[in-house]
Each structure stands twice: as structure tokens, then as C-alpha cells.
C-alpha positions in Angstrom: 125.2 86.4 132.9 122.4 83.9 133.2 119.7 85.6 131.3 121.4 85.3 127.8 122.8 82.4 125.9 126.0 83.9 124.5 126.4 81.4 121.6 125.2 83.2 118.6 124.3 79.9 116.9 121.9 79.2 119.8 120.5 82.4 121.1 119.3 84.2 117.9 119.7 87.9 117.5 118.8 90.4 120.3 116.9 93.6 119.6 115.9 94.9 123.1 116.7 96.9 126.2 119.4 95.2 128.3 121.3 96.0 131.5 124.8 97.3 131.2 126.1 94.0 132.6 124.2 92.0 130.0 125.5 94.3 127.3 129.1 94.0 128.5 128.7 90.2 128.4 127.6 90.3 124.7 130.5 92.6 123.8 133.0 90.3 125.5 131.4 87.3 123.6 132.3 89.0 120.4 128.8 90.0 119.2 128.5 92.8 116.6 126.2 95.4 118.1 124.6 98.8 117.6 123.9 100.3 121.1 121.8 103.3 122.2 121.6 104.8 125.7 122.7 107.4 128.1 126.3 108.7 128.0 127.2 107.2 131.4 126.0 103.7 130.4 127.8 103.9 127.1 131.0 105.1 128.8 131.0 102.0 131.0 131.2 99.6 128.0 134.5 97.8 127.1 136.1 97.7 123.6 134.5 95.4 121.1 132.8 95.1 117.8 130.1 97.7 118.4 129.0 101.3 117.7 126.8 103.5 119.8 125.0 106.8 120.2 123.4 108.7 123.0 119.6 108.9 123.7 117.5 108.1 126.7 114.4 107.5 124.6 113.3 104.1 123.2 110.5 102.2 121.7 109.8 98.6 122.9 107.4 95.9 121.7 106.1 95.2 125.1 105.9 98.6 126.8 105.6 101.1 124.0 107.8 104.2 123.9 109.7 104.8 127.1 112.5 106.8 128.8 115.1 104.7 130.5 118.0 106.0 132.6 120.1 102.9 133.1 119.5 100.3 130.4 120.8 100.2 126.8 119.0 99.4 123.6 121.1 96.7 121.9 120.7 95.5 118.3 122.7 92.3 117.7 123.8 91.6 114.1 125.1 88.1 114.8 124.4 85.5 112.2 123.9 87.8 109.3 127.4 88.0 107.8 130.6 89.9 108.3 130.2 93.1 110.3 132.8 95.9 110.3 133.1 99.1 112.3 134.3 102.3 110.6 134.3 106.0 111.4 134.2 109.0 109.1 134.9 112.7 109.4 133.1 115.4 107.5 135.3 115.2 104.4 134.9 111.5 103.9 131.2 110.9 104.5 130.7 109.5 101.0 132.6 106.5 102.2 129.7 105.4 104.3 127.9 104.1 101.3 131.0 103.6 99.1 132.6 101.2 101.7 129.3 99.3 102.3 129.2 95.7 101.2 127.7 94.8 97.8 125.1 92.6 99.5 124.3 94.5 102.7 123.9 97.9 104.2 125.5 100.6 106.3 124.2 101.5 109.7 125.3 105.0 110.6 125.1 107.1 113.8 125.8 110.8 113.7 125.8 113.3 116.6 123.1 116.0 116.6 124.1 119.6 116.0 127.6 118.6 114.7 129.2 119.8 111.5 129.1 116.2 110.3 125.3 116.2 110.9 124.9 119.3 108.8 127.1 118.1 106.0 125.5 114.6 105.8 122.0 116.2 105.7 122.9 118.5 102.8 125.2 116.1 100.8 124.0 112.5 101.4 121.6 112.4 98.4 124.5 113.3 96.1 127.0 110.6 97.2 127.8 108.4 94.2 126.7 105.1 95.9 124.0 106.6 98.1 121.0 104.8 96.4 122.9 101.7 95.3 124.2 100.7 98.7 121.6 101.5 101.3 122.5 103.5 104.4 120.2 103.5 107.4 120.7 104.9 110.9 120.0 107.8 113.3 121.1 111.0 114.8 122.2 110.6 118.4 120.7 113.0 120.9 120.3 113.7 124.6 117.8 114.1 127.4 115.8 117.2 126.5 115.3 117.9 130.2 119.1 118.3 130.9 120.5 121.7 130.4 123.7 121.8 128.4 123.5 118.1 127.4 125.3 117.0 124.3 125.2 114.2 121.8 128.0 111.6 121.3 128.7 108.6 119.2 130.9 105.7 120.1 133.5 103.6 118.2 133.6 100.5 120.3 136.6 99.0 118.5 138.8 101.8 119.7 136.8 102.6 122.9 136.5 106.2 121.8 133.6 108.7 121.7 133.1 111.5 119.3 131.0 114.7 118.9 131.8 115.3 115.2 132.3 112.0 113.4 130.0 109.4 112.0 130.3 105.8 113.3 129.2 103.0 111.0 128.5 99.3 111.0 128.9 97.8 107.5 126.7 94.7 107.6 126.9 91.9 105.1 123.7 89.9 104.4 123.7 86.1 103.6 123.7 85.2 99.9 120.2 85.5 98.4 119.1 88.1 100.9 118.8 91.8 100.2 118.3 94.9 102.4 114.8 96.5 102.2 114.8 100.1 103.7 111.3 101.1 104.8 110.2 104.6 105.8 106.9 104.7 107.8 105.6 108.2 107.4 102.2 108.8 108.9 102.0 112.3 107.3 100.6 113.3 104.0 100.5 116.7 102.3 97.5 118.8 103.2 97.0 119.9 99.5 96.5 123.5 100.4 99.5 125.0 98.5 102.6 123.9 96.7 105.8 125.2 98.3 109.2 125.4 96.6 112.6 126.5 97.9 115.5 128.1 95.9 118.5 126.7 97.8 119.5 123.8 100.0 119.2 125.1 103.6 118.2 124.5 107.1 116.9 128.0 107.5 115.1 129.2 104.3 114.5 133.0 104.2 112.0 132.9 101.4 109.6 130.4 99.8 107.7 130.2 96.6 104.1 129.5 97.4 102.2 128.5 94.3 105.0 130.5 92.4 104.8 133.6 94.6 107.9 134.5 96.5 107.2 135.2 100.2 109.0 135.4 103.5 109.0 131.9 104.9 108.6 132.9 108.5 105.7 135.1 107.6 104.1 132.3 105.7 104.5 129.8 108.5 102.9 132.3 110.9 100.1 133.1 108.5 99.2 129.4 108.3 99.3 129.1 112.2 102.0 126.5 111.9 104.6 128.1 114.2 103.9 125.5 116.9 106.1 123.2 114.8 104.1 120.0 115.1 103.5 119.5 111.4 106.4 118.9 109.1 107.0 119.9 105.5 106.4 116.9 103.3 108.5 116.7 100.1 107.6 114.8 97.1 110.7 112.8 96.1 109.4 111.1 92.9 106.5 109.7 94.9 108.3 109.1 98.2 107.2 111.4 101.1 110.2 112.8 102.9 109.7 115.2 105.8 111.6 118.2 107.0 110.4 119.3 110.4 110.3 122.7 112.1 112.9 123.1 114.8 112.1 126.7 115.8 110.3 129.8 114.6 112.3 132.8 115.5 111.7 136.5 115.0 113.0 136.6 111.5 113.6 133.0 110.4 112.5 129.4 110.6 115.0 126.7 111.6 114.4 123.2 110.3 115.7 119.8 111.6 116.5 118.7 108.0 117.3 120.8 105.0 115.0 121.6 102.1 116.2 121.4 98.6 115.4 123.2 95.3 113.5 121.3 92.6 111.3 119.5 95.2 107.5 120.2 95.6 106.7 120.6 99.3 103.5 121.1 101.3 102.8 121.2 105.0 101.4 118.0 106.4 97.8 117.6 107.4 97.0 117.0 111.0 97.1 113.6 112.6 94.6 113.0 115.3 95.9 109.8 116.7 99.7 109.2 116.3 99.7 105.7 117.9 96.7 104.7 116.0 98.2 106.0 112.7 101.3 103.9 113.2 99.3 100.8 114.1 97.2 101.3 111.0 100.4 101.7 108.9 101.7 98.4 110.3 98.4 96.5 109.9 98.8 93.5 107.7 102.6 93.7 107.7 105.0 91.6 109.6 107.4 94.0 111.4 108.8 91.6 114.0 111.4 90.5 111.5 113.1 93.9 111.2 116.9 93.8 111.6 116.9 97.3 113.0 114.4 100.1 113.6 114.2 103.7 115.0 111.5 106.3 115.5 111.7 110.1 115.7 111.7 112.1 119.0 109.2 114.5 117.4 106.7 111.6 117.1 107.5 110.6 120.7 106.8 114.2 121.9 104.0 115.5 119.7 102.2 112.1 119.6 102.5 111.6 123.3 103.7 108.1 122.6 105.2 107.4 126.0 103.7 104.1 127.2 101.9 103.6 124.0 102.6 100.5 121.7 102.6 101.3 118.0 103.2 97.9 116.5 106.0 95.3 116.4 109.0 97.7 116.1 111.6 98.3 118.8 114.7 100.6 118.7 116.1 104.0 119.7 114.0 107.2 119.6 116.2 109.6 117.7 116.9 113.2 116.8 116.7 112.4 113.1 116.5 109.2 111.0 118.6 108.1 108.1 117.1 106.3 105.2 119.6 106.9 102.4 119.5 110.6 103.5 118.3 112.5 106.6 114.6 112.3 107.2 112.4 113.6 110.1 109.3 112.6 112.0 109.3 109.1 110.5 110.0 105.6 111.6 112.7 103.8 109.7 113.6 100.1 109.6 115.6 97.7 107.5 114.7 94.1 106.8 116.4 91.3 104.9 114.2 90.0 102.0 
């Protein structure tokens, strides 16, 4: 491979779309990697110190957000510290943060619509080390244009793929450096009404609107929000965390992330210019030093971001983002500070 210098001490870290051949060369050179791409491309990779997840959607610095059928998005963690691959089933997800290094972070990939996805979404905020040892990552997805497509994650060490496990890179940072997890959320509460839920669920039947119990599906329709473009915005002690609408059915609303009791929610106000809103959020901040980033497929679709640059971030476009817990319709990145 002539395009890449494989000596980690010489080449610096890679965070870009690469051909399958270039990715294989990096794996064989021993680089610790997180890889995103189509199933066929990931299936072609050899064993090594890497994890992966399926998606054909990506954001790039040069070309904006794109769909790519053959290349893989490769995030190289060389030169940071020790990097270890682990996998977890649904009964051991708390280990993602518990096993993370004291001075580093966990990067997790979880398959969409799996039992592990649902359990992590509901439970992650209660794991004992969840907010002491940061977890970032994403929910693997598939091409929305392919009927019957499924999401998979990959354990490169054992050359296996899974549809109901979490794969994780535990990444050490150099002494004196600390992980900074950043959520870029272009949505703010519309201020119309305060919404509360009475249980942790992906499909709330009822909602308290300014204290009055109502059918949630009727409320969503009465507000004209059944198109699903605007998420619920929860106030988590000042942090804005989204839960997006997946589907509005005859008698219920399905969400991409669960809502929780004890949290004040409101629907988001409209965003006229997605790309412009992201660029404004990034203005005055250096984002080209991010170790890893991802953006939500809902931003890609509703913001019509294909071909539009949004700032200095690059990474997979995902079916959910992880920043300590599951979030939606956000951009997530981690930097060393």
C-alpha cells in the first residue's frame, strides 16, 4: 500500500474513508481501529485489533455527508495509549464503563433493534461507573433503501460479527490527558409546554402536559408533530438530551430512545438550516483535533446534509449516538484535553 505510511510513529492517526485494501494494510500493521462500513466490506477484513459496525452513511471534512458503497470509515487510535477490544452481552453491559481505563474512555458499537440496544438505552445511566469513566460510541445501522437489511457489529480480534452484543475499544490516554465528551445538539426546547413521563419506555402511552395526563399519540397529533422531524428535548440538569420520534402509529408513538420519569421534556423548536446550525455551533471551536466523532442519521435525512459540509468533524452517520447514555439527533465527539 503506497498511500499510507504504516509506521504509527511517522504517519499520525487516520480518521477518514479508506479503501478495503488500505484498511487491511492498517490492520495487518497492528493499528488499533474502529471501522464503519457496509457489511460486505467489513466481512472482507482480517483479524486484528479492531471493532466495527455497519452503516453506509458518513460525514467527511472535504465532501460533507455522503453515502459510500465500497469504502470504510477508519478511526485510528495509534499513539494514544493501550487499546483493548472487548465484547459484552446484555447481562454484562455495565462492564463497558467498569472495565474502561482510569485515564481514558470506552468506545462502544451496538447493533440497532437488538435486545442489547434496548437494554443499554434504558440502563446505561444507572451503571455504577457510567459518569466516572466516559463511554462514547454509536448504534450500527444499515442502508435504509435495502429491504430486510440488518445491523451488525464486529469483533476484529476474533473475526466474528454479532447482531446482539456490544463491541468495545477501551482506549487509554497519555498521562496528563483526559477525555472530553462533547454533545453538539442544534435543538432547543420550544417553550410551549412542559412534558413529563411516568415510566422509562420507548413507547409512552400517556404523557403529563403541564401536569395534565393525556394520550401521547393524541398530543403529538394535536401539535402537528407526527412527521417526526423534531425530537423531544430533555433537561438533564442543564444538558439537552434528545429522544426522537421513530413512528406515529394508530394508537402509540415509538421513539428511538427511551424517555424517563423525573425529567422535564419539551418538543424542539424548528431548525431552518441544519448545516448552518452545525457550522454556527462549531464557530470559534477547533474540532479538527477530535479523536472520534459521529452524527445521527436523522440529521442526515431531515437536514438534507448529503454533500453539505458542517464543520471539521468526520465519522460514521449512525442510528443513535452514545455519550454516556443513548442520545438521538445529535453529533457526538471525544477529544483529549
